[in-house]
N, C-alpha and C positions, 0 to 999 in steps of 0.2 A: 380223528387222532386223539389219543388219550395220553395223559401224563402218568407215567409209571412211577410209583412211590414205594420204596422198600423200607425196611425197618430202621435203618441208620438215620437218626435224627440230624437234620442239617444244623450247622452252627448258628444260623440266624434265628432258630427257635430258642430264644433265651427265656429263662425262668422269670416270671413276673413276681414271684414270691418264693421263699425257700421251700423246696420239695414239690414245686409245681408239677414237674414231669415225673415225679415218683408216685404221687397220688393219682394223677391222670396221665395216661399214655398220650403222647403227642398226636397219634393217629386220630384221637377223638376230635381234636380241633380241626384237623384236615377234613374229616368226614362231615362233621356238623350234623349228625343224625339227631332229630328231635326225639325226646322221650317224655311221657307224661310225668308231671310233678305231683307229688302227694306228700302227706304227712304220715310217718310211721310212729305209732304210739305204743308205749309199754309202761310198766311200772319199774322204778328203780328199787334196789334192794332195801332202801329205807322207806318204801311205800309211796314216795312222791311220783306223780305222773311225769312221764318223759315224752317229748315230742321232737321228731327229727324230720327236717325237710329233705326229701330224697327223690331220686329220679333213676335213669339208667336201668329200666326194668321192663318186663313184659308179663302178660297175664294170659295163660292158656291152659289147656288140658285136654282130656279125652273122657271116655265113658267111666274111667276110674277116678276122676276127680278134676278139680279146677285149681290151678296153682299160681302163686305170685313168685316170679323168678327174678331175683334182685341181686345183681352183682354190684360191686363198688361200695359196699358198706364198710366203712373204716373199722378195723379191729380195735382201735383204741377208744371208740365211741361208747357212750353209755348204752345206746340202742343195741349195738352188737352184743355187748356183755349181758344186757337184760334178756335178749332173745335166747342166748345160750343158757342162761340160768332158768328162765321160766318156760321156755319152749313155746311161747305164744307172743303174738303181736297183732296189731290192727293197722290196715292200710286205709287212709282217709283221703278222699279226693275232694278238693275245694276249687271254686272258681277263682279267677285272678283278682277279684275284689279283696281276697284274704291274703294276698301275697305278703304285704308288709307285716301282717300279724304272724305269718309263718316264719318270716325272717327274724322276728324278735326272739324266737326260740333258739336261734343260732348264737346270739350274743348273750343270752341268759340261760346258761345250761350247766350251772354248778350242780354238784351232787345234791345239795339241799334245796335246790330251786324247784318249785312247782311250775313246770314249763307250760302247762295249760294256762295258768294265771298270768305268766310272763307274756304269753302271746295274746291273751284276751279271749281264749276259747272256753267253751262250756263242756265240762266232762259229762259223758253219757256212758252208762253201764252197758257192756257187751252182753250178748245173750248166751254165748257158748264158751267164752274164754275169759281169763282174768287179765284183761288188758283194757285200758280205757278207749272209748270212741270219742271222736270230736262231733258234738251235736250239730255244728254248723256245716259239716261235710254233707254233700249231696249223695255220696256213695261211700260206704265203708265195707271192707272185707275183713272178717275175723279169721285169723290164720293160726294154724299150729305148725311148728317147725318140722320139716321133713328132711332137710339136708343143709349142711354147712360145709363149705370147701374153700380153701385158699387157692384160687386158680393159678396165680403167678408164683406161688410158693415164696413170696417175698415178705410175708408177715405184715402187709400193709392193709389190704382190703380183702373182703371175703364175699363169696356167693352165698346168699341165703335163699332157700326155697321153702315156701310155706304152702300148706294145703288149706284152701278156703273152706271154713266150716260153716259160715253163715254170711249173708249179705244184708246190709241195711241200705235201702234206696229211698230217697225223698219221694213222696207220693206225687209231687208236682212234676216229676220227670217220667211218670208212667204213661201219661196220655199221649205225649209226643216224644218218641224215643230219640229223635234227632235233637231235642233240646239239650242233650248232654254234650253237644258239640257247638261251639260258639262262645259268646261272652259269658253265658251262665253255666258253662260246663267245664270240661277238662282243660287244664292249662298245661302247655308243653314247654319243656326246658330246651332252649336253643343255646347250647353251651359254647360261647366264645368261638364261633366259626372263623377260621383264619385262611388267608391266601397261602397255599402251599409253596408258592414261589418266593415269598418274602416274609411270611408270618405276620403280615399286617392284619389288623382286626382284633379287638380286645374286649368288646362288650358282649355280655350275654343278653338274650332276649326271651320274652314270654310270648308264646303263640297259642292260637286256637285253631280249630279245624273249620275250614269253609267247605261244606259238602257241595261239590260241583256236579255230581251225578249219582243216581241211584240205580242199582242193577239187581 
């Protein structure tokens, strides 16, 4: 037996802060689907490096190219504006040891702020684009903008698709490919999963992958 859930939000799903269910659809908390966490890096129009903790994305492609497909990027953010202006950005994956450093860029994000310095990250020059890479990242994807679209037409968040132009991978991850999963690899955003019957549950979590079978 399955619980059937339609688009009308129940009254017991109350906002925890103003705009909670405008920025995030309430279905997200019912589903509790994990997504990789990463840092998006760009340059601001004043030349300062910008860093944005992001999730809600996938990475795929075909013979014509490999793409970063990223919905949920707030249109009011520096990162969104920088990507539209420069048509370039970098996706940087870090392990959970760096989570607190990533979070510092959320509270230190003024226009004049060097957000690499605010987070304690080392700036590394990209090979194919004019966007900074995070040296501490074990995997970085240099991307050029392919598509931007407001999926909901509400002027809140946008879908950004970038074509990957180059990859930088820490050499220590080349010998054992499965090292990228676990404590030293990708961290996953488990965003406030809630009980759909009463909306209980309010904390987000960070997860890693436990490889239980190879095929």
